[in-house]
C-alpha atoms as a printed R data frame, in Angstrom:
    type eleno elety resid chain resno       x       y       z
1   ATOM     1    CA   UNK     A     1  76.722  84.556 -36.041
2   ATOM     2    CA   UNK     A     2  73.876  84.800 -38.584
3   ATOM     3    CA   UNK     A     3  72.524  81.339 -37.704
4   ATOM     4    CA   UNK     A     4  72.672  82.047 -33.956
5   ATOM     5    CA   UNK     A     5  71.045  85.427 -34.530
6   ATOM     6    CA   UNK     A     6  68.065  84.062 -36.444
7   ATOM     7    CA   UNK     A     7  67.691  81.189 -34.009
8   ATOM     8    CA   UNK     A     8  67.349  83.707 -31.162
9   ATOM     9    CA   UNK     A     9  64.990  85.964 -33.132
10  ATOM    10    CA   UNK     A    10  62.732  83.059 -34.102
11  ATOM    11    CA   UNK     A    11  62.696  81.815 -30.516
12  ATOM    12    CA   UNK     A    12  61.710  85.222 -29.131
13  ATOM    13    CA   UNK     A    13  59.063  85.878 -31.808
14  ATOM    14    CA   UNK     A    14  57.553  82.437 -31.251
15  ATOM    15    CA   UNK     A    15  57.446  82.848 -27.477
16  ATOM    16    CA   UNK     A    16  56.238  86.466 -27.315
17  ATOM    17    CA   UNK     A    17  52.706  87.776 -27.673
18  ATOM    18    CA   UNK     A    18  53.969  91.304 -28.391
19  ATOM    19    CA   UNK     A    19  57.377  92.430 -29.670
20  ATOM    20    CA   UNK     A    20  59.239  95.645 -28.882
21  ATOM    21    CA   UNK     A    21  62.027  96.905 -31.130
22  ATOM    22    CA   UNK     A    22  64.206  99.415 -29.273
23  ATOM    23    CA   UNK     A    23  65.846 102.053 -31.489
24  ATOM    24    CA   UNK     A    24  68.405 104.792 -30.853
25  ATOM    25    CA   UNK     A    25  66.796 108.240 -31.269
26  ATOM    26    CA   UNK     A    26  69.971 109.655 -32.835
27  ATOM    27    CA   UNK     A    27  69.974 107.078 -35.654
28  ATOM    28    CA   UNK     A    28  66.380 105.856 -35.887
29  ATOM    29    CA   UNK     A    29  66.368 104.503 -39.443
30  ATOM    30    CA   UNK     A    30  69.797 102.930 -39.127
31  ATOM    31    CA   UNK     A    31  68.910 101.060 -35.933
32  ATOM    32    CA   UNK     A    32  65.804  99.433 -37.419
33  ATOM    33    CA   UNK     A    33  65.946  95.887 -38.754
34  ATOM    34    CA   UNK     A    34  63.323  95.700 -41.495
35  ATOM    35    CA   UNK     A    35  63.858  91.986 -42.053
36  ATOM    36    CA   UNK     A    36  63.033  91.252 -38.423
37  ATOM    37    CA   UNK     A    37  60.021  93.572 -38.624
38  ATOM    38    CA   UNK     A    38  58.739  91.672 -41.678
39  ATOM    39    CA   UNK     A    39  59.197  88.360 -39.862
40  ATOM    40    CA   UNK     A    40  57.186  89.665 -36.887
41  ATOM    41    CA   UNK     A    41  54.446  90.839 -39.251
42  ATOM    42    CA   UNK     A    42  54.365  87.478 -41.057
43  ATOM    43    CA   UNK     A    43  53.713  85.748 -37.722
44  ATOM    44    CA   UNK     A    44  50.795  88.070 -37.004
45  ATOM    45    CA   UNK     A    45  52.452  89.484 -33.887
46  ATOM    46    CA   UNK     A    46  52.078  93.094 -32.770
47  ATOM    47    CA   UNK     A    47  55.203  95.255 -32.954
48  ATOM    48    CA   UNK     A    48  55.717  98.336 -30.793
49  ATOM    49    CA   UNK     A    49  58.657 100.544 -31.733
50  ATOM    50    CA   UNK     A    50  60.333 102.240 -28.777
51  ATOM    51    CA   UNK     A    51  62.661 105.107 -29.653
52  ATOM    52    CA   UNK     A    52  64.994 105.354 -26.679
53  ATOM    53    CA   UNK     A    53  67.460 108.135 -25.780
54  ATOM    54    CA   UNK     A    54  65.028 110.752 -27.103
55  ATOM    55    CA   UNK     A    55  66.687 113.283 -24.778
56  ATOM    56    CA   UNK     A    56  69.718 113.145 -27.107
57  ATOM    57    CA   UNK     A    57  67.916 114.007 -30.371
58  ATOM    58    CA   UNK     A    58  66.125 116.964 -31.963
59  ATOM    59    CA   UNK     A    59  62.381 117.187 -31.245
60  ATOM    60    CA   UNK     A    60  61.566 118.190 -34.841
61  ATOM    61    CA   UNK     A    61  63.354 115.094 -36.148
62  ATOM    62    CA   UNK     A    62  61.526 112.831 -33.702
63  ATOM    63    CA   UNK     A    63  58.158 114.370 -34.595
64  ATOM    64    CA   UNK     A    64  58.771 113.491 -38.249
65  ATOM    65    CA   UNK     A    65  59.652 109.927 -37.300
66  ATOM    66    CA   UNK     A    66  56.492 109.635 -35.204
67  ATOM    67    CA   UNK     A    67  54.385 110.497 -38.257
68  ATOM    68    CA   UNK     A    68  56.279 107.969 -40.380
69  ATOM    69    CA   UNK     A    69  56.098 105.109 -37.878
70  ATOM    70    CA   UNK     A    70  52.500 105.581 -36.711
71  ATOM    71    CA   UNK     A    71  50.590 104.943 -33.507
72  ATOM    72    CA   UNK     A    72  52.666 101.996 -32.239
73  ATOM    73    CA   UNK     A    73  55.718 104.197 -31.760
74  ATOM    74    CA   UNK     A    74  56.663 105.551 -28.336
75  ATOM    75    CA   UNK     A    75  59.451 107.959 -27.388
76  ATOM    76    CA   UNK     A    76  61.338 107.034 -24.236
77  ATOM    77    CA   UNK     A    77  64.219 108.407 -22.222
78  ATOM    78    CA   UNK     A    78  65.214 106.104 -19.392
79  ATOM    79    CA   UNK     A    79  67.675 108.748 -18.228
80  ATOM    80    CA   UNK     A    80  64.961 111.420 -17.950
81  ATOM    81    CA   UNK     A    81  62.196 108.936 -16.973
82  ATOM    82    CA   UNK     A    82  60.136 110.024 -19.961
83  ATOM    83    CA   UNK     A    83  57.571 107.941 -21.865
84  ATOM    84    CA   UNK     A    84  57.744 104.892 -19.591
85  ATOM    85    CA   UNK     A    85  54.245 105.290 -18.148
86  ATOM    86    CA   UNK     A    86  52.849 105.528 -21.681
87  ATOM    87    CA   UNK     A    87  54.753 102.407 -22.736
88  ATOM    88    CA   UNK     A    88  53.552 100.407 -19.742
89  ATOM    89    CA   UNK     A    89  49.973 101.564 -20.358
90  ATOM    90    CA   UNK     A    90  50.154 100.427 -23.991
91  ATOM    91    CA   UNK     A    91  51.499  97.017 -22.969
92  ATOM    92    CA   UNK     A    92  48.732  96.581 -20.385
93  ATOM    93    CA   UNK     A    93  46.185  97.507 -23.053
94  ATOM    94    CA   UNK     A    94  47.648  94.701 -25.164
95  ATOM    95    CA   UNK     A    95  47.319  92.330 -22.187
96  ATOM    96    CA   UNK     A    96  43.585  93.075 -21.658
97  ATOM    97    CA   UNK     A    97  43.707  91.755 -18.113
98  ATOM    98    CA   UNK     A    98  45.573  88.544 -18.958
99  ATOM    99    CA   UNK     A    99  49.282  87.753 -18.722
100 ATOM   100    CA   UNK     A   100  51.339  88.335 -21.871
101 ATOM   101    CA   UNK     A   101  54.979  87.865 -22.791
102 ATOM   102    CA   UNK     A   102  56.788  90.769 -24.442
103 ATOM   103    CA   UNK     A   103  59.965  90.187 -26.451
104 ATOM   104    CA   UNK     A   104  62.587  92.952 -26.467
105 ATOM   105    CA   UNK     A   105  64.725  93.188 -29.606
106 ATOM   106    CA   UNK     A   106  67.317  95.717 -30.743
107 ATOM   107    CA   UNK     A   107  70.959  96.425 -31.441
108 ATOM   108    CA   UNK     A   108  73.528  96.362 -28.643
109 ATOM   109    CA   UNK     A   109  73.340  99.369 -26.342
110 ATOM   110    CA   UNK     A   110  70.078 100.786 -27.672
111 ATOM   111    CA   UNK     A   111  68.852 100.501 -24.085
112 ATOM   112    CA   UNK     A   112  66.698  97.359 -23.949
113 ATOM   113    CA   UNK     A   113  67.800  96.431 -20.437
114 ATOM   114    CA   UNK     A   114  67.487 100.027 -19.236
115 ATOM   115    CA   UNK     A   115  63.887 100.131 -20.494
116 ATOM   116    CA   UNK     A   116  63.143  96.880 -18.651
117 ATOM   117    CA   UNK     A   117  64.676  98.191 -15.426
118 ATOM   118    CA   UNK     A   118  62.730 101.447 -15.703
119 ATOM   119    CA   UNK     A   119  59.455  99.569 -16.260
120 ATOM   120    CA   UNK     A   120  60.135  97.318 -13.291
121 ATOM   121    CA   UNK     A   121  61.259 100.175 -11.069
122 ATOM   122    CA   UNK     A   122  64.468  98.477  -9.966
123 ATOM   123    CA   UNK     A   123  67.570  96.930 -11.506
124 ATOM   124    CA   UNK     A   124  66.412  93.617 -12.927
125 ATOM   125    CA   UNK     A   125  68.453  93.385 -16.132
126 ATOM   126    CA   UNK     A   126  72.187  94.185 -16.382
127 ATOM   127    CA   UNK     A   127  73.122  97.443 -18.097
128 ATOM   128    CA   UNK     A   128  76.388  98.914 -19.315
129 ATOM   129    CA   UNK     A   129  77.680 101.495 -21.790
130 ATOM   130    CA   UNK     A   130  79.808  98.676 -23.234
131 ATOM   131    CA   UNK     A   131  78.027  97.132 -26.219
132 ATOM   132    CA   UNK     A   132  76.757  93.569 -25.966
133 ATOM   133    CA   UNK     A   133  76.600  93.547 -22.156
134 ATOM   134    CA   UNK     A   134  73.485  91.342 -21.992
135 ATOM   135    CA   UNK     A   135  74.859  87.871 -22.750
136 ATOM   136    CA   UNK     A   136  71.813  85.615 -22.768
137 ATOM   137    CA   UNK     A   137  68.027  85.585 -22.989
138 ATOM   138    CA   UNK     A   138  66.401  86.251 -19.618
139 ATOM   139    CA   UNK     A   139  62.844  86.657 -18.344
140 ATOM   140    CA   UNK     A   140  61.902  89.666 -16.207
141 ATOM   141    CA   UNK     A   141  58.459  90.258 -14.687
142 ATOM   142    CA   UNK     A   142  57.606  93.981 -14.614
143 ATOM   143    CA   UNK     A   143  53.904  93.596 -13.726
144 ATOM   144    CA   UNK     A   144  51.651  90.717 -12.738
145 ATOM   145    CA   UNK     A   145  50.415  90.689 -16.348
146 ATOM   146    CA   UNK     A   146  53.704  91.506 -18.094
147 ATOM   147    CA   UNK     A   147  56.663  89.165 -18.535
148 ATOM   148    CA   UNK     A   148  59.492  90.645 -20.628
149 ATOM   149    CA   UNK     A   149  62.156  88.742 -22.547
150 ATOM   150    CA   UNK     A   150  65.498  90.558 -22.463
151 ATOM   151    CA   UNK     A   151  67.788  89.554 -25.330
152 ATOM   152    CA   UNK     A   152  71.422  90.137 -26.294
153 ATOM   153    CA   UNK     A   153  71.818  92.886 -28.876
154 ATOM   154    CA   UNK     A   154  73.142  91.006 -31.881
155 ATOM   155    CA   UNK     A   155  71.296  92.421 -34.881
156 ATOM   156    CA   UNK     A   156  73.797  92.012 -37.741
157 ATOM   157    CA   UNK     A   157  74.227  94.348 -40.698
158 ATOM   158    CA   UNK     A   158  74.996  92.512 -43.917
159 ATOM   159    CA   UNK     A   159  77.359  95.252 -45.031
160 ATOM   160    CA   UNK     A   160  79.170  95.288 -41.669
161 ATOM   161    CA   UNK     A   161  79.338  99.088 -41.658
162 ATOM   162    CA   UNK     A   162  81.752  99.864 -38.816
163 ATOM   163    CA   UNK     A   163  80.832 103.552 -38.668
164 ATOM   164    CA   UNK     A   164  77.138 102.768 -38.412
165 ATOM   165    CA   UNK     A   165  77.698 100.151 -35.719
166 ATOM   166    CA   UNK     A   166  79.788 102.576 -33.692
167 ATOM   167    CA   UNK     A   167  77.266 105.404 -34.094
168 ATOM   168    CA   UNK     A   168  74.566 103.095 -32.732
169 ATOM   169    CA   UNK     A   169  76.833 102.105 -29.822
170 ATOM   170    CA   UNK     A   170  76.824  98.566 -31.197
171 ATOM   171    CA   UNK     A   171  80.611  98.341 -31.292
172 ATOM   172    CA   UNK     A   172  83.075  98.976 -28.496
173 ATOM   173    CA   UNK     A   173  85.345 101.967 -29.330
174 ATOM   174    CA   UNK     A   174  88.428  99.911 -28.461
175 ATOM   175    CA   UNK     A   175  87.542  97.451 -31.252
176 ATOM   176    CA   UNK     A   176  87.032  99.996 -34.042
177 ATOM   177    CA   UNK     A   177  89.664  99.727 -36.779
178 ATOM   178    CA   UNK     A   178  89.308 103.295 -38.083
179 ATOM   179    CA   UNK     A   179  88.157 105.423 -35.131
180 ATOM   180    CA   UNK     A   180  89.041 108.667 -36.919
181 ATOM   181    CA   UNK     A   181  86.418 107.959 -39.616
182 ATOM   182    CA   UNK     A   182  83.701 107.437 -36.993
183 ATOM   183    CA   UNK     A   183  84.749 110.460 -34.936
184 ATOM   184    CA   UNK     A   184  84.765 112.692 -38.024
185 ATOM   185    CA   UNK     A   185  81.175 111.629 -38.762
186 ATOM   186    CA   UNK     A   186  80.186 112.578 -35.203
187 ATOM   187    CA   UNK     A   187  81.970 115.927 -35.534
188 ATOM   188    CA   UNK     A   188  80.176 116.643 -38.834
189 ATOM   189    CA   UNK     A   189  76.786 115.877 -37.266
190 ATOM   190    CA   UNK     A   190  77.526 118.016 -34.212
191 ATOM   191    CA   UNK     A   191  78.759 120.876 -36.416
192 ATOM   192    CA   UNK     A   192  75.493 120.727 -38.357
193 ATOM   193    CA   UNK     A   193  73.059 120.408 -35.447
194 ATOM   194    CA   UNK     A   194  74.648 121.415 -32.144
195 ATOM   195    CA   UNK     A   195  78.027 123.128 -32.646
196 ATOM   196    CA   UNK     A   196  77.723 125.112 -29.412
197 ATOM   197    CA   UNK     A   197  77.166 121.905 -27.437
198 ATOM   198    CA   UNK     A   198  80.322 120.381 -28.888
199 ATOM   199    CA   UNK     A   199  82.354 123.511 -28.170
200 ATOM   200    CA   UNK     A   200  80.990 123.754 -24.638
201 ATOM   201    CA   UNK     A   201  81.987 120.159 -23.890
202 ATOM   202    CA   UNK     A   202  85.396 120.052 -25.587
203 ATOM   203    CA   UNK     A   203  86.438 123.695 -25.679
204 ATOM   204    CA   UNK     A   204  86.923 123.492 -29.441
205 ATOM   205    CA   UNK     A   205  84.634 124.428 -32.330
206 ATOM   206    CA   UNK     A   206  83.572 121.519 -34.604
207 ATOM   207    CA   UNK     A   207  83.621 123.846 -37.624
208 ATOM   208    CA   UNK     A   208  85.988 123.218 -40.518
209 ATOM   209    CA   UNK     A   209  87.800 120.077 -41.580
210 ATOM   210    CA   UNK     A   210  86.830 117.350 -39.053
211 ATOM   211    CA   UNK     A   211  90.290 115.747 -39.171
212 ATOM   212    CA   UNK     A   212  91.827 119.085 -38.236
213 ATOM   213    CA   UNK     A   213  89.320 119.326 -35.379
214 ATOM   214    CA   UNK     A   214  90.621 115.962 -34.132
215 ATOM   215    CA   UNK     A   215  94.203 117.209 -34.350
216 ATOM   216    CA   UNK     A   216  93.363 120.408 -32.449
217 ATOM   217    CA   UNK     A   217  91.584 118.442 -29.742
218 ATOM   218    CA   UNK     A   218  94.493 116.020 -29.386
219 ATOM   219    CA   UNK     A   219  96.913 118.913 -28.984
220 ATOM   220    CA   UNK     A   220  94.608 120.698 -26.548
221 ATOM   221    CA   UNK     A   221  94.134 117.550 -24.426
222 ATOM   222    CA   UNK     A   222  97.855 116.714 -24.701
223 ATOM   223    CA   UNK     A   223  97.112 113.364 -26.350
224 ATOM   224    CA   UNK     A   224 100.382 113.035 -28.249
225 ATOM   225    CA   UNK     A   225 102.436 110.317 -29.874
226 ATOM   226    CA   UNK     A   226 106.183 109.995 -29.506
227 ATOM   227    CA   UNK     A   227 107.664 113.044 -31.182
228 ATOM   228    CA   UNK     A   228 104.805 115.332 -30.175
229 ATOM   229    CA   UNK     A   229 102.403 114.619 -33.063
230 ATOM   230    CA   UNK     A   230  98.652 114.513 -32.259
231 ATOM   231    CA   UNK     A   231  97.364 111.051 -31.338
232 ATOM   232    CA   UNK     A   232  94.276 111.253 -33.533
233 ATOM   233    CA   UNK     A   233  93.206 107.646 -32.914
234 ATOM   234    CA   UNK     A   234  93.216 108.136 -29.143
235 ATOM   235    CA   UNK     A   235  91.189 111.356 -29.246
236 ATOM   236    CA   UNK     A   236  88.822 109.787 -31.798
237 ATOM   237    CA   UNK     A   237  88.112 106.852 -29.472
238 ATOM   238    CA   UNK     A   238  87.464 109.333 -26.670
239 ATOM   239    CA   UNK     A   239  84.866 111.167 -28.788
240 ATOM   240    CA   UNK     A   240  83.193 107.888 -29.788
241 ATOM   241    CA   UNK     A   241  83.032 106.845 -26.125
242 ATOM   242    CA   UNK     A   242  81.497 110.205 -25.167
243 ATOM   243    CA   UNK     A   243  78.935 109.826 -27.976
244 ATOM   244    CA   UNK     A   244  77.996 106.301 -26.923
245 ATOM   245    CA   UNK     A   245  77.605 107.369 -23.286
246 ATOM   246    CA   UNK     A   246  75.411 110.335 -24.268
247 ATOM   247    CA   UNK     A   247  77.856 112.953 -23.016
248 ATOM   248    CA   UNK     A   248  77.641 114.924 -26.266
249 ATOM   249    CA   UNK     A   249  74.073 115.610 -27.336
250 ATOM   250    CA   UNK     A   250  72.734 115.766 -30.882
251 ATOM   251    CA   UNK     A   251  70.236 118.462 -29.951
252 ATOM   252    CA   UNK     A   252  70.383 122.236 -30.048
253 ATOM   253    CA   UNK     A   253  71.001 123.931 -26.715
């Protein structure tokens, strides 16, 4: 996996004139790959950071990240059609009237293909809420001067943090070994930032012990094991799926 990953990264960096790293607005720092960013810098290539799914995160948090990351950072929401004109304008400024190739990098399900489709104005790259849907490198022209390289999302974490991968939608909920741990993290974040949004969606408050919240939800949704005990794993996978699909929003109502 690591060898294939770096082979793809090196190929894209070598081929591209400009690189875009697509991040998840809910977990900006966690979805960055600093090693890849250093490699891009060492090759003298320009890096534009696109923070996608900004409709799912707090504005104050994103404003802080904008100051940290600088001018080559653009907020985008493909769902709300926000920031795409600004991104295309920046890429055309990089092109200066000539044709350039732009490499898209990022974790699975951060929205690389959705950004490409939005820039093109039609479905050119395959998209799915299932992580790792793009299977191979493909070229997509979005403007006479802009050729984009769409890549599979395979950025590895050395520590193989399952919770982090799931929170970034980089791991399919059905493949998570401890879904309750991930779901409890989501519940804690929602309780801290948008408890009313969680309660509105699920009909249960996220306050209190997150494991007990899972049990209450399982009972309420009649997700039960044999004997009538709450099926915590099943309800946890449901919450993770809702998080990955953007159905529960980490932003105050």
